[in-house]
N, C-alpha and C positions, 0 to 999 in steps of 0.2 A: 519377566519384562512385557509389558503391554504392547501389543502390535497394534497395526494401523486399524485392522478390520475391528478391534474392540473400541479404538477411540471414535470410530464412526459410528458405531451401535450406541456409545455413551452420548455422543453429540445428538444423535436423534432423540433419545431418552430425556436430555435436558431439554432440547427444543420442545418437547411435547408437554412436559410437566413444569418446567420453570415459570414464575409468574412473580417478577419485580414487586417488592413490597413498596406501597405508596400510604400516604397519610391517610385516604379515602378508606383503603381496605381494613386498616386498623380500627378506625372509627366504626366501620360496619361490624367488625368483630366485637367489638365493646357492646355494641347496641344488640347485636345477637345475643350476647352471653346475658346481658342485662333483662331481656324479655323472656330468655329461657327460664331464668330464675324465677321470673315473676309468673310464669306458667306453671311451675311446680309448685309454687306457693298456693296458686289458684286450685290446681289438683289436690292438693293435700287437705286445704281447708274445705272443699267440697265433699272429699271423701269421708272426713271426719265431723262433718257438719259444724264447722266453726263459724258461725254467722254467716253473713252476706258472702256470697260467692263471688270471687274475683272473676272478671271475664279473661278468658286466656289469650294471650296476644296472638296477631295473626300476622302472616309474611304477606307482605304485598308483592305487586309483580316486579318491582326492582330488588326484591331479596331482603328489603328492610321489615321492620317489625311495628306492628300497631297494636297498642294496649287495649284499643277501644275508645269510644267517645268519652267514656266515665272514667278512664284511666287518669290518675294523679299522683305524682311522684310524691307529694307531701302526705298523702293519707294510705298510699298503698299497703303499707304494713300495719295500719291500725285496725281496730275491731270498732264496731258500732256501738254507741253508748248504752244500748239496750243490754249489752252482755256484762255490764257491770252494776254491781250494788252501789247505788249512789250514797249511802251512808257509810257502808264500810269499805267502799272501794275495793272489793274483791270480785274476783271474775265467777261470781257464785253459778250464775246460768250456764257459762262456758264449761266450768267443772261438771256441772249435773249432765251436761249435753254429752259428755265423752263417757263411753262405756270403758269398763274395767279393762276390757280386751283391748280397746283402742289404746288405752294407757300403756298396757304392756307392750303392744306392738312398737310404739314409739320408743319404749326403752330398750328393746331389742335392737330397734335400728340405730340407735344412740351407741350401743354398745360392740356393735360390728365394726371392724378395722380392717382396712385394706393391707395386703400384704407389702412391706416396704421394700425398697430397692435392694437395701442390703441381704434381707430373707430371700426374697426371689431370686437373685443372682446365686447366692449360696445353694439355694435348692436345686436350680439349673445346673450347677457344677456337680453336685452330689448325684443327680438323675443321669448324668453323661457318664459317671464313672471317671471323671476326669480329676487330677491332682490340681491344686490352687495355683503352684507354681507354674504350672503347664499353661494354666489359663492366663494369669496376669503377665506372664512373659510374652505369650503371643500378643496380648492387647497392648504390649508396652507400657505396661504399668509397673511400677517398681515396688518392692516386697513392703516398704514400709506405708505406702498409700494403700496397698490392698490389705495389710493388718489394720489399718484405721477402718476400712469399710467391714471387715470382718467382726472388730469388736463393737463397733457402734451400730446397733440395730436402726438407728434412725439417721444415719449417715446420708447428707445430701450431695450428690455427686454432681460434676456439671454434666453438660449433654455430651460433650467430646468423650469423656469417660466412659458414659453408658454405650456410645455406638462402638467404641473399641472393644468393649466385653461382647457385645452383639456379634462383631465379626470373630473375635476369638472363640465364642462358644459355638459358632457356625449355626447361628439362629435363622429361622425363617423370617421372611418380612414381617408377618403378624405376629410371630415371638419377640421380634425386636421391638414392634409398636408397644407391645404389653410391658416389657421392659422399661422402655423410655416413659411409659405412662406411670408406671411404679415410681419413678423419680420426678414426676411432674412435667413430663416434656412431650413433645410429639414432633414426627417429621414436618418440615415445613417446605412447602413449594417455592418459598422465596429465598431459599438457602441451597446453592449448588452443591455444597458439601453434603447435605442432608440427601439432596435427589441422586448424588453419585453413589453414595454408600446404599441407599435403597436399590438402585441397579445391581449392584453386587450380591446384595443378599438376596433380591428376588431371583436372580440366576445362579444362586448357590456358589459364587465365586468368594473364596475367603482369604486369597493371598493379600497380606496386609502391604507387602512391600508393591505390589501391584497395585493396590488401592491409594498407597501413598503417590505413586508416580503419577496416577491420573489427577489426583488431587493437587498435586503440584503444577500440573499442566494446565488446571484450570484456577492457579493463584489462591487456592483453598488451603486452610490449615492441614498439616498431615498428622497422622497418628506417630508421634515418637517421645 
């Protein structure tokens, strides 16, 4: 059972990290992601000499991103006309400008695949020498649900399921972040549930009943 001292510590932790989400922050994140992608495209084109070099976006004093004076969404992904053969409409000059090594590197990059959530979860269970039943029982996941995860390498869990397994496996905070990332999630400062779970992981406290008690006290969904 969670005591008053633990609740006080968690309250301080929440006050330190909790950031209520608003429309402006969502818009900022979308803008940041968009210009991050533009920067990666610019870096790639410059590295392999693919025509004109795009100017990488810059972050201004307010944390927003500027793609430069010449940036334009309408032609950001297009090549200059000089890269095409006007008669055959083939990228002849572009192809010649790319070395065989560059083409192989691109093929290698495309062939690489991240470890899926299912693969990572099962690997972590095996590395710790645990039984499947031991883990899914502690995570409050039923056997049929876990069977789906084991059988489907591309299984897409919800965030609550990933957090439950992070607790059941007694992961460090960094390991939990990696597991979340493999499922396409991340801990959010706009979620009190995420912050509470992060506190327990960071302090290596893995009592699911205690975690549920704290979550319930803050009107957050429990693991059940």
